[in-house]
Residue, then its C-alpha position, 0 to 999 in steps of 0.5 A: m522467490q516469494n511465498t505465493s501461498l502466503i501472498a494468495g492468503l493476503s490477497l484474499a484478505v483484501l477481498a474479505g476486508c471490503g466494506g461494500t461497493g465503492i469502498n476498499k480495504y485500505g480506506g480509499l473511497d470511490t471515484d464519486t468522492t471528493v478528493d481533499g488534502n492531497g499529500p505534499v510533493t517535496t524534493a527536500i527529503t533525503i533517506a538514510a541508507g538504514d531507513m530505506i524500505d525499498d529502492l527496488e534495485d535488487g530487481d526482486g519482489q522483497i523489500l530491503d533486509v534492513g533494520g529488521r524489516i522483511g516482507y514481499w510486494f504483492t498486487f491485489n484487486d477486487g476480483s471484478a469479472g474482466g478485470e486485468q492487472s499486471p503483475a497478476e494477483n497471486t503471482d511473483f511480483i517482478p519490478g518494472p524496468g526504469g526507476a526514479d532518477g535513472s535507476s534500474f527498477a521500480a515497483h510497477t502495476s497497471g490494469s483496468g476493469f475493476v469496478e467494485w473498489g479498485a486495485g493496487m500493490s502492497f508489502d508487509f514490513n515484518n513478514p518472513g513468510s510464516s507469520k505477520d508482525v509489526i515494526d516500531a516506526s515511532s521514531f520517524t515523522g513519516i514515509a517518503f516515496k517517489a512515484k509517477g502514474n496516470a491516477t490519483i492513488y490512496v497510500a496507506v499504512g496498516t497497523r495491528a489495530v486495523t488489521s483483521e485477526a486472521y492476518g496478524g492483527t487484532c481487529i475482529p470484523g463486526s465487533g465494536d460498531g459492527t463495521g469491517c476491519d482493514d480501514a488503514h490510515g492514509q492519504y491521497f496523492e495525485l501523480s504526474d503521468d510522465t515525471w517522477q516526483q517525491y511525496a511525503l506521507d506524514f504520520s501526523q496527517i494520515q487518517q482512516g477512510a471512515w468506513g471501517q472500525p475507528f482506531p488511532f494511528e499507532a506508529d509503533q504498530v506498523m504492519s503494511m503499506q499500500f498503493e491503491a487506485a480506485e474502481g473504474v480507473d485504467f491505472d499505470i502506477w510506478v513507485d520507487e525510493i520508499g523510506f522512513y524520514 
């Protein structure tokens, strides 16, 4: 069972981190922004058992308890009036039936009506429910995952430096150049509606969205991962087989 009170707090962090209309917490930009540098599609990456973050096959909302990682999936959105998302924000995350390569489950969210900055799903790497901390991913090149869906999504990795102090990070909203926190490093991926494909999020290629406080990416300070659709999109996103490579 997920800690719904904790997840509620994390979801509020999404709203608190907004940088304004058309700009979201995790660095994705509005639908008027040109999408450049879509992440690569690959079939070549094999994830070792100890490096698998989550294959969803246990059918619950917790990532795999492997390699000292512990965390829970949750959904988030901009709170637009009339917006609808499944699983609903601040509820237990239940994987959807039918995963990649004939497997049983995958992370799934769908919805519409979000007009400020969008919606998505996320998990923490080191959050047992009482505190949020980092993991050291510096020995890896990046994170591979399989996905399908009807939208271009922004996939990002949050580090301690970009995360607000209120949620375990060191970023102070309004400090430095006066911009917000939670502008996580990521990349866009254009999904195939009907076909599972493997994608590679290479740590050397990811960048911030340039709307929040700037920080270098620190792979030894990783806290979270997000999969997000922009505002104005009727989205249906499936993600599976997420792991370090």
